[in-house]
N, C-alpha and C positions, 0 to 999 in steps of 0.2 A: 755757493754751498760751502760750508765749513767742514773740513775733515779733521778728525782728531787723530792721535797717534795710532789708535787701534784700527781705524779705517785705513790709514796709510799702510800699516803693516799687512792687513788683509789684502789690499789692492796690490802691494808689492809682491806678495806670495802668489796671488793669482796671475799676475803678469808673467811670472817665471814658469808657473805650471798650473793651468786651469783645471787639472784633474786632481789636485790635492784634495784630500777628503775634508769634510766638514769637521770631523773630530780633530784632525791635524791643525786646521786653521784655528779652531777654538782653543786648542792647547797652546798654540803659539802666542795668542793674545790674552791668555789667562781668563777665558770665558767658558761657560758651559755651551753646549751646542745650540740650545734654543736662542739665547741672546746673540750668538754669533750668526746664526741663520737669519735672524731678524735684521741685523746690520747688513748682511749681504742682500737681502730682499729690498731694503731701503735704498742701497746703492744702485741696485738694478732699476727700481721704480723711479729714482731720481735721474736715471740715464747716465750715471757715472760708469757703470758696467754696461756696455752696449751689447756685447756678444761674448761667448766663450767658444773659441775656435781652435782648430788644429793648424799649426804653421807647417807648411810643406817646404821641402828643400828644392828650389827651382833647378839647381844643377842636376840633381838625381832624376828630375823629370824631363831633362833635356831642354830646359829654358834658361840657357846660360848667356843669352844676348840681351843686355840691358841698354836701352836708349832713353835719353832725355830729349823730348821734343818741345821746342819753343815755338810759339805761334803768335803772329801778329794778324790783326784783322783791321779792315777799313770800315767795318760795319759794327757800330756799338749799340744798335737798337735792341730793345727787350725781346722782340720777336726773333732776331738773329741769334741772340744769346741763348734763348730757350731751345731753339732748334739745334744749335751747336752742342749745348750741354746734353741734350737728349741723345744726339747722334754719338758723341764721344763716349758717353756713359755705357753705351751698348757694346763697345769693343772689349772683349774679354782680355785682350793684351794690355789694356790700360790699367795699371795697378794704382796709380795716383794721378790726380787731375786737379790743378790749381788755377785760379784766376790771379794774375800777378800785377804788381806795381813795377814800373821800370820800363826797360826797352821792349819787352815782350808782354803780350796780353795774357797768355796762357802757357802753362807748362804741364807736360805729361811725362810720367815714368812708364815706360813700355817694356814688357818682357816678351821675348820671342825666342824661337829655337835657334835662328841664325840670321845672317844678313838678308838672305832671300825672303825669309818669313817676315822680317821687318819691312823690307821693300814692298811686299804685298800689302801689309798693313798700311804703310805710308801712302801708297797709291790709292787705296780704298778711302782712306781718311781725306785726302785732299780733293778727291772727286765726290765726296759725300756732302760737303758743305760749301756753298758759294760764299765769297767774302773773305776768304783767307788770303792775306796779302803777302805773307812771308812765313816760311817754315825753316827752322834750323834744327838739325839733330846732332847730338853728341853721343858718344858711345863709351860706356864704362869698360875699362880694361881690367879692373880688379875691384872687387868689393872688399873694402878695408874694415868698415864697421856697418853693421845692420842690426837694428833692434826694433822691437815693437813696444818695449817697456818705456812708459812715460816717466819723466823725471819728477818724482813726487816730493822731493825735499823742498822745493820752492812753493809748494801748494799750501 
């Protein structure tokens, strides 16, 4: 999909604040509201805009423990993969979940209240799926940069 300058401006504004009004969006890109609304609808229909959400502060909610969990498996069958994906996807503590290239097969970003909460998650995870051969966890001491804004300049 090709995005023009107007699309990129609209997307950048929405990434900063999804509550910005249609009138403000239209004014920022020198359009009237109807063509601006049509552009937004097209971006939604094309799947560029997936959701409009509220971003919550994990610290204020007591979720200040961030762990990165690296997993190796000895089973690479489709059946195992599907069971693993289904199981891990059900954990509300898993914020991000990736299949990796390199030394580990999967990586999870996990948010928890504290070490005990993470340990409970960990025990449940490793007992939920057979075939996990190695799990390594690292813990974030400080969040230095966090953003949900995609870099649109290279698009």
